[in-house]
Structures are given as C-alpha cells and as structure tokens.
N, C-alpha and C positions, 0 to 999 in steps of 0.2 A: 417277438420281433426284436426286442432289445438284446436277447441272447445271441441272435444271429448277427446283429451289428457288433456285439462285443467280440465274437469269434472272428469276424471279418477284420476288425481293427487290430486284433492280436497278430494277424499275419504280417503287419508292418508296425514297428515300434521305433521310438526315437533313440538314436545313439547320442547320449548326452555330451560326449566329447566332440563329435564331429558335426552334430546337427543334421544328420541324414537319417534315412530310414534303413533299418537292418532287419535281419531275420529274427523270429520270435525266440523266447526262452532266455533272453539276456536281461530283460527289464522286468523284474519281479514286483508284485504288489507289495507295498511297504506302508505300514500304518504309523510310522515314526512322526509324521507331521502333526500328530495330536500334541506333541511336545513343542514343536517349532512353530506351527501355525503360519500365519501370513507374514509376520515380521516386517511390516512395511517400513517403520522408522529405522529398524536395524539394517535393513537392506539399503536404505537411502544413505545412511551414515557410512556403511561399508563401501558402497559404490563411490562415494566422494573420496574415500581413502585410496581406492584403486586408481582414481584419476590423478592422484599425486605421484603415482609411479613407484610406490614402495612395495616391498615383497609381502607375500601372504603372512609370513612369520612376523614381520614388523607390524602388519595391520593387526593381527591377533594380539600381539604384545601391547600395542598402543590402546586398543579397545579395553583390554583387561587392566592395564596400568591406570588409565584415566577414567575407567568405568563410563565409556562413551554412550553405552546403551542406558545408563542411569538405572540399573537394576538395584534393588534393595540389598541383595547379596551378590557376591562376585563368583559364586560357584559355577554358574552356567555360562559365564561370559565367553570363555574360550570356545566352548562347544557351539554356542549360538553364532559366534563370529565365523567359525569354520563352516557351519551350515550355510550362512549367508554367502560366503565366498564360493562354496560349491554350487549353490543355486544360481548365483550370478553367472558363473561360467557355463552352466547348463544351456544358456541361451546362445552360446557360440557367437556373440555379437558385442564388440566393443562399443558400437553405436548405441545399443540398448542400455548397456551399463552406464554410459555417459548420460543418457536420457533419464535414467532413474535418479542420477545424482543432480541433474540440472533442470529437468522439465517440471511442469506444473504437477501438483499433487495428483490430479486426476489422471494425467498421462502416465506418471510414474507408477501409480497403483495398478493400472491396466497392464503395464509391462511386468510388474512384479507377479501378477497373476499368471502371465505367460511363463515366467521363470518357474513358478511353482508347478505348473503343468508339465514343464520339461523335466523337473526333478522327480515328481511323483506320478507314477502311472495311474494311480486311482483318481487323481485330480484330472489328469489328461483325459481319461475315459469318461469321467462324469461330465466334464465341461463340453466334450464333443458329443457324446452319445445321448446325454439327457438335455443339457441346455442348448447345444448347437442344433440338435435335431428339432427341438421345439421352435427355435427361430426359423429353421428351414421349412417346417410345416405350418408356420404362422399360428402356432399354439402358444399363446402367452400365459396360459395358466400354469401355476406351480403349486403342488401340494406335497405334504410330507410323504404321501404314498409314492411319489416319484422317487424319493430317496430309498424308501423301503423296497420297491421293485428293483432298483439298481443294485442294492446290496444283496438281495435275494438271488438275483441272477448271477452275481459275482460268486457267491458262495456255492452255487450249483455247478459252476464251470471251472472253479479254481480251488484246489485242495488247500493252498495256503490261507486263502481268505476264509474257507470253510472252518478252519481251525481257530479262527479268532473268536474271542469270547463276546458275549452279548454286550458287555460293558465297553469293549473296544469298538465294536460296531456303532454303539450309541454315541461314543465320543467322536468318531469319524463323521457321523451324520451332523453332529453339532458344528464341527469345524467347517464342513462343506457349506452348511447353511450360513454360517457367519461369513464365509468367503463371499457368498453371493450378496450379502448385505453390505459388507465392507466395500465391495466394488459396484454397488448401486444397481445390481441386477434385481434386487428386491428392496423395497422401501424399509422393511423391518423384518424381524424373524417370524412374524405372523402373517406377512403379506402372501397372497395367493396369486399375484399377478407379476409376471416378468416385465421389467422395463426394457424398452428398445435401446440398448447401449449402442454407442457409435465408436468404432475402432479408430485409434489415432493413426495418422498417416505413417508415422515412423515405425509403429509396431506392425502395421500391415506390410510395409516394405520389407522389414527384416524377417517376418514370418515367411514371406514369399521367397526371400533369398535363402532361407534355411530349408526350403522345400517342405515346409510344414503346412502345406495348403489346406489340409483337412482341419487344421486348428482354427482357421479363419471363421468358421461358422460359430465357434464358441464365443466370438465377439460380434455376432450378428452381421458378419461380412459374408454375403452369399453370392458375390459375383465371381 
C-alpha cells in the first residue's frame, strides 16, 4: 500500500521556487540533510536577518564574520547559512519567514519542519505518507519498523535511493526520528506513540495558499 501511495505522490511534486505542483522527475531524492538536519536556531537567526532587508551575500558574510551560529569552527558557517537561505525560500512565503523570526518557538519549529519538507523530497514523502497517513487513519502507533518499511519501499522504486549505503540509510532514519522528537510528534526517540499535534493558524493558511493541501495531514490537519 505504501508503494502505491509513493507512486501516486510522485506524479505531483513541489516546485521549490514557485510553491506549485509540477510534473515528476525534477525533484530528486537527496540525503544531504544528514549534514544539515533541522537547524532550528540557525533558521531563526537567518530569518531575522532576512527581515532586515539585507542581501543573501551580506547575510552570509555577517553570519561568518560574527559567527552568529556560534559554531566551534567556522568552516561550515557559509555552507549552513546558504542552506538556511535556500530552505527559507522553499516555502515561497514572506509571511512564514517572518513567523520563524518572530513567532513562539513552537510555531517557528512547526514552520521550519514545513520548510524542510519543501526542500527535501524524502522528508516530504515521509511526513505525508507515513505520519500524515497515520493521523488520517487514526493510527497513533509508531515503531522503527515504520521507518524500515518506508526506506525499503523507496529503495525498491527509486534507483538513486537503492544505491545509497546502509550507513547512509541508517543516518537518514536517525535524522527523521530526531525530527519527530524535536517537533513533539514523539516524546522521545524510544516512544511508540504519536502525539496529536495541532497546526498553527498561520502555517495552515500559507500551506493552503501554496496549494500544498496534501501536506496538511502531516500536521494532523484533516479538514
């Protein structure tokens, strides 16, 4: 059943520049988020700088010069800053960028999750096809086998994912699990029960405006 849903979802994917649905084959699976991960604090800092109206180049220079992310080494500052800028713009919403900068931590985290979904197809698919479908089916159980089935199906139907090493797959599973914990879908990484999250009004509004209606169920919004 999951494979069928994966194939159906592949027929329409997100254009990260326009926030609309486009034909398949342009949005590839990418495991790079094992390096970037959720980046909540970095996203919040970068969103605040965007609110100041300065250019991307100036933002990256400021982050690197002042070590605004407070990294121990400065080697990855520019790369992470560029990644945050890309992720923020994936949402196609100045309103959501402003909300990340100014809203409560809970609301900002939820929006950052949506941004990560928009940037990475594997996060998009997982949150909709696994988590969203669980909410839709009133199935609040979550086990590591859910991650295993998801990746097994991906490897069967996508040559790129099939070529990934076991180590890469294991890291991706860890990142997705941590994503659920960080956003309070799970109480901890050993929890086997999904929490009934509540979508923020501003995020629901912008998801609908972006015509990403299918993504709503990832936030337990089933109307």
